[in-house]
Structure formats: structure tokens, C-alpha cells
C-alpha positions as CSV (number, residue, x, y, z in Angstrom):
1,M,0.0,-0.4,-0.8
2,E,1.7,3.4,-0.9
3,R,0.6,6.2,1.6
4,Y,-1.8,8.9,1.6
5,R,0.6,12.2,1.1
6,N,-2.9,13.7,3.4
7,L,-2.4,17.4,2.7
8,S,-4.4,18.7,4.6
9,G,-3.6,17.9,7.8
10,N,-6.4,16.1,9.1
11,S,-7.2,13.2,6.8
12,G,-8.6,9.8,8.3
13,V,-7.3,8.4,5.2
14,F,-3.7,6.4,5.7
15,A,-2.8,4.5,2.8
16,Y,-4.5,3.4,-0.4
17,E,-3.4,0.6,-3.3
18,L,-4.5,1.6,-6.6
19,S,-5.6,-1.2,-9.6
20,P,-7.2,-1.4,-12.7
21,G,-11.3,-0.7,-11.3
22,R,-10.7,-1.0,-7.1
23,I,-9.0,0.6,-4.6
24,I,-8.4,-0.3,-1.7
25,V,-8.7,2.7,1.6
26,Q,-7.0,2.5,4.7
27,F,-8.2,4.5,7.8
28,H,-6.3,5.5,10.5
29,D,-7.7,2.9,12.8
30,G,-6.3,-0.2,10.8
31,W,-9.4,-1.0,8.5
32,K,-8.9,-1.7,4.9
33,Y,-12.4,-0.8,2.9
34,E,-12.2,-2.2,-0.7
35,Y,-14.3,-0.2,-3.0
36,T,-14.8,-1.9,-7.1
37,N,-17.1,-0.5,-10.0
38,R,-19.3,-2.5,-9.5
39,S,-19.6,-1.6,-5.8
40,A,-19.5,1.6,-5.8
41,G,-19.7,2.5,-9.6
42,I,-17.1,3.5,-12.7
43,E,-17.0,7.1,-11.9
44,A,-16.2,6.8,-8.4
45,I,-13.9,4.5,-8.9
46,V,-11.9,7.0,-11.0
47,T,-12.3,9.9,-8.9
48,M,-11.1,7.9,-6.3
49,H,-7.9,7.3,-8.1
50,R,-7.4,10.7,-9.1
51,L,-8.2,11.9,-5.1
52,A,-5.8,9.6,-3.5
53,R,-2.7,10.3,-6.0
54,A,-3.6,14.4,-5.4
55,G,-3.1,13.5,-2.0
56,S,-6.5,15.6,-1.2
57,G,-9.7,15.3,-0.8
58,M,-10.3,11.5,-0.3
59,S,-11.7,11.2,3.1
60,G,-14.2,14.0,2.2
61,F,-15.2,12.2,-0.8
62,I,-15.9,8.7,0.9
63,S,-18.1,10.5,3.7
64,A,-20.1,12.2,0.7
65,H,-20.3,9.9,-2.3
66,V,-19.0,6.9,-1.2
67,M,-19.7,5.1,2.0
68,E,-21.0,2.4,2.7
69,R,-20.4,1.2,-1.3
70,Y,-17.8,-0.8,-0.4
71,S,-17.4,-4.6,-1.5
72,R,-15.4,-5.2,1.6
73,K,-14.4,-4.8,4.8
74,F,-10.7,-5.7,6.7
75,R,-7.7,-5.9,8.3
């Protein structure tokens, strides 16, 4: 996983892993959430990839748009 840059300094996102059609997001509490094209929608995954690379806006986007639309939750 790649550490999230957290440019705002107050994100709950700690790290992420990108692959075609999916993203795994790890939060500071250790929980990981996998979002896929199927679970969250293609546009959401494209946006999450962009935000992850930018290091800003990821936590807010998840809260506002895809909170419960993950395909699995794990540690």
C-alpha cells in the first residue's frame, strides 16, 4: 500500500492501493475498505484514484459519495 499524502493534515485516510477498477483505502484505525467499479461505480473509482494520487480530498469524497458502497471491509 502507498501512504496517503494527506495534504490537509486531518484526513482519516492512511494509505491506499490502486488497481484497475478498484481501490483499497486504509484508515488510521487499521480498517481497510475495498471499493470496486461494481460496488461504487466507475466514476467514483476514477475520482478516488485521482484524489488518492493528489493526496487531498479522499476522506471527504468517501463520506459524501461512497461511504457504504464498499465491496469488503477487512484488517
